[in-house]
C-alpha angles and dihedrals in degrees: 000000000000124000124244105238114235114233089201130057090222092064130072126241100263128214129206086254088059090053093049089049091052090051090047090053091051094050093047091049093053090046092050094047088048091052093043091049089048091051095045092047091048093051091046093053092049094046127089114269093253092058098035095084091044090056094046091056087074092066100081091035091055092048091048090049091048094046092048089050091050093045090051094051094047092047090050088058098049100039125071107237094237126134096240089048092053091049091051090048095050093045092048090048093047090051091050092048092048089051093045093047099046090103090050087054090050089054093048090051093048089047089057092048090049093054097045093045093041091228088166134348134195108292095032120121111226137171120213122171092346096310111121122188151113119291108243106167133009108206127185091261106027147007121241117214127177116217126219086264088063089249117143115226118195110206122186115232090232088077088084089073092055111033144022121272114217112206111189098181106025095199095320125120090222130062139182117265127196130203117190125211126186116200138180107263096239102088143086104277096189093058093044090052090051095050094046090051087054091052093056094043092056097045115118089221097057118107107245116244095021125121123258115211129189113195119195125206122185112215131182090254098042145298126319120207124192113194108198127190142145122256123221096229122023092222088061093057095108092047089051096048087049092050090049091048097048096043092040092053088049093051092048093049090049089057088054095241121148125230123236110263123228094229092049091048092052095049093047098039 
């Protein structure tokens, strides 16, 4: 059986037997990964719910371990076990890792800047790339926020280089909430503004001693009111906005004022 010539001094002269052995290693690695995945999933399905997710965490870990083991075996077949070859291999691997992890390094640096500049902290409500939620954990690489829909969003710290970070609370327990109302233009705007302000001032969620503001915009299709007030506790912001919206609508209806209609708004916009 003829040898396969090696084009690089770093590599061994391979035989067809070596190539068959490499193929066998790949097949065995795939079979082992399949069996391990089947075992872990079976254990997870038979376990109590509180343990199931913990067991499933071993799926990617086991696949990574199997892949690294197979790679080490295959490399040992291809590479001549000489000192200079090992040095070249380690240096090449280190260079490849440095290039692959440059984004990770950027995240680490951005994380340090975030901590020192106090860009956000646990408990703050921030918005990044359209994701709005409460900061739960600040890791070395990323920040974890939980949205109002109880969805965890993991955002790399490196986003501070590329986009704006909106911090609604900035270390405070309170934050500004806004409720929007769209009314037909034929009404007494001063009276509506007064009653909407009273709605916010009498809300149980409002932070005492804070200012209530009603901003009015005249649009071609009607009048837009923005009722702004500070909530006592940032986690109650959505209850506060709902309270302002429900009680505000009741107040407007009791005044006999019509709301702007979507069809009317589209035809007049």
